[in-house]
C-alpha positions in Angstrom: -63.3 -8.4 3.3 -66.2 -11.4 4.2 -67.6 -10.8 7.8 -65.8 -14.3 7.9 -62.6 -16.0 7.4 -61.0 -19.2 8.4 -60.2 -19.9 11.6 -63.1 -17.5 12.8 -65.1 -18.4 16.1 -68.7 -17.7 15.6 -71.6 -18.1 18.4 -74.8 -19.1 16.8 -77.9 -18.1 17.9 -79.6 -21.6 18.0 -78.3 -25.0 16.9 -77.1 -25.3 13.2 -79.9 -26.9 10.7 -77.7 -30.2 10.3 -79.9 -33.5 11.5 -76.5 -35.3 11.5 -75.1 -33.3 14.9 -73.5 -35.7 17.2 -75.4 -36.0 20.6 -72.9 -34.0 22.6 -73.5 -31.3 20.1 -76.3 -30.1 21.6 -78.1 -27.0 22.4 -76.3 -26.0 26.0 -73.0 -26.5 24.4 -73.4 -24.8 21.3 -74.7 -21.8 23.8 -71.3 -21.3 25.7 -68.7 -23.1 22.5 -68.6 -21.2 19.5 -68.2 -23.2 15.8 -64.7 -22.0 13.5 -64.9 -21.4 10.1 -63.6 -23.6 7.8 -62.3 -23.8 4.2 -64.7 -25.2 2.0 -67.3 -24.5 -1.1 -70.7 -23.1 -0.2 -73.9 -21.3 -1.5 -74.3 -18.2 -0.9 -75.1 -17.1 3.0 -74.2 -19.9 4.4 -70.7 -20.6 6.1 -68.6 -24.1 6.4 -67.8 -24.6 9.8 -66.6 -26.9 12.2 -67.8 -27.8 15.8 -65.4 -29.1 18.6 -66.2 -30.7 21.7 -64.5 -31.1 24.8 -62.3 -34.1 23.7 -60.0 -34.6 20.8 -62.5 -36.9 19.5 -65.5 -34.6 18.8 -65.4 -32.9 15.8 -68.3 -32.0 13.3 -68.1 -30.6 10.0 -71.2 -28.6 8.8 -72.2 -25.2 7.5 -74.9 -22.8 9.3 -76.7 -19.6 7.9 -75.0 -16.6 7.7 -77.5 -15.5 9.9 -77.8 -17.4 12.6 -74.3 -16.0 13.4 -74.4 -13.8 16.6 -70.9 -13.5 17.5 -67.9 -13.2 15.6 -64.0 -13.2 17.4 -61.1 -13.1 14.8 -57.6 -15.1 16.0 -56.2 -11.3 16.0 -58.5 -10.6 18.5 -57.3 -13.5 21.2 -54.0 -12.8 20.0 -53.9 -10.5 23.6 -56.8 -12.0 25.3 -57.5 -12.4 29.0 -55.6 -15.9 29.5 -57.8 -18.6 30.9 -58.1 -19.3 34.7 -55.9 -22.9 33.3 -52.5 -23.1 32.9 -50.4 -25.1 29.9 -47.6 -25.3 27.9 -49.5 -23.9 24.6 -50.2 -21.2 26.7 -46.7 -20.3 28.1 -45.5 -20.9 24.5 -48.3 -18.7 23.3 -46.9 -15.6 26.0 -43.4 -16.2 25.1 -43.8 -15.8 21.2 -46.6 -13.0 21.2 -43.8 -10.3 21.2 -42.2 -11.9 18.7 -44.8 -11.9 16.7 -46.4 -9.0 17.2 -42.8 -7.2 16.2 -43.3 -8.8 12.6 -45.7 -6.4 11.7 -48.1 -9.1 10.3 -51.8 -9.9 11.4 -51.6 -13.2 13.5 -53.2 -15.0 16.1 -54.3 -18.3 18.1 -56.4 -20.7 16.9 -56.9 -24.3 17.5 -57.2 -25.2 21.1 -55.5 -22.5 22.2 -58.1 -19.8 20.1 -60.9 -21.9 21.4 -60.0 -21.6 24.8 -59.6 -17.9 25.0 -62.6 -17.3 23.3 -64.6 -19.4 25.4 -63.3 -20.3 28.9 -63.7 -23.9 28.6 -61.1 -26.2 29.6 -60.5 -27.8 26.3 -56.4 -28.1 26.8 -54.6 -30.3 28.1 -50.9 -30.6 29.2 -49.6 -31.5 25.9 -51.6 -29.3 23.6 -50.4 -28.5 20.4 -49.8 -24.2 19.9 -51.8 -23.7 16.7 -51.2 -20.0 15.1 -52.2 -18.3 11.9 -50.2 -15.3 10.7 -51.1 -13.5 7.4 -48.8 -12.6 5.0 -50.1 -11.8 2.1 -46.3 -11.6 -0.2 -43.5 -14.0 0.1 -41.2 -12.8 3.0 -37.5 -11.5 2.1 -34.8 -12.8 4.0 -35.0 -10.8 7.1 -38.2 -12.0 7.4 -37.8 -15.2 6.3 -35.2 -15.3 9.3 -37.7 -13.8 11.6 -40.0 -16.6 11.0 -37.4 -19.0 11.4 -36.1 -17.6 15.2 -39.9 -17.3 15.8 -40.7 -21.3 15.3 -37.3 -22.2 16.8 -38.5 -20.2 20.2 -41.6 -22.3 21.0 -39.6 -25.9 22.7 -42.5 -26.9 25.3 -45.0 -28.0 23.0 -45.6 -28.8 19.6 -45.8 -25.8 17.0 -48.1 -25.6 14.0 -47.9 -22.3 12.7 -50.3 -21.8 8.9 -49.4 -18.9 6.9 -52.2 -17.1 5.4 -51.7 -15.9 2.4 -55.4 -14.5 1.1 -56.1 -16.9 -1.1 -55.4 -20.0 1.3 -53.2 -21.2 4.0 -50.4 -23.6 4.0 -48.0 -25.1 7.1 -45.3 -22.7 8.2 -43.1 -26.2 8.5 -43.2 -27.4 4.6 -42.4 -24.2 3.3 -39.3 -23.9 5.8 -37.7 -27.1 5.0 -37.5 -26.1 1.8 -39.9 -28.3 -0.6 -40.0 -28.0 -3.7 -44.1 -27.7 -3.3 -46.4 -27.2 -0.1 -50.0 -27.9 0.4 -52.2 -24.8 0.1 -55.6 -25.2 1.9 -58.0 -23.3 -0.2 -62.1 -22.9 0.0 -61.9 -24.9 -3.2 -59.5 -27.7 -2.2 -56.2 -28.7 -1.4 -53.4 -27.8 -4.1 -49.9 -28.5 -4.8 -48.6 -25.6 -5.6 -44.6 -24.3 -5.5 -46.1 -20.8 -5.7 -48.4 -20.3 -3.0 -49.0 -16.6 -3.1 -49.6 -16.6 -6.8 -52.3 -19.1 -7.0 -55.1 -17.9 -9.8 
């Protein structure tokens, strides 16, 4: 397995070698805040990442050298991380669905703002924050597994749930697949692909 996957959080030993970094992404912020691995194609030894700040509008995509990474945290590790000292509906929802997700036997974890907050303890969550989750499913779910997924999605009512299914070759929104769409948008390292077979992409 690669040393990193999409949604992993990485701490860097210094600023990314990107002259166009926004003013809010300064050295002090990046000492406390991890960057998140995103899906993109890069040269060997380079990692595509996203930098996020305190505000929803503060987002920046760039690349970093793999040698600059000093720490890595995966969504799976964050699934049962100690909660930060602040509360919101998304954290309540995470507590509620965690046992149901554990029962599936699939690897899973929080991403987005919830994952970032759990990893960094930075107060980036708001009362209306979404709950973003990734669920790693290497093969199409059978009927019982599909019903378990529907039950999990129906459990989250206090906030918006963004459940991403990671097939190993890319990720797609569970809501698209559950809606019975003929094709889903699969995000891959080579770009988005509209496909009816997200588990079989060559």
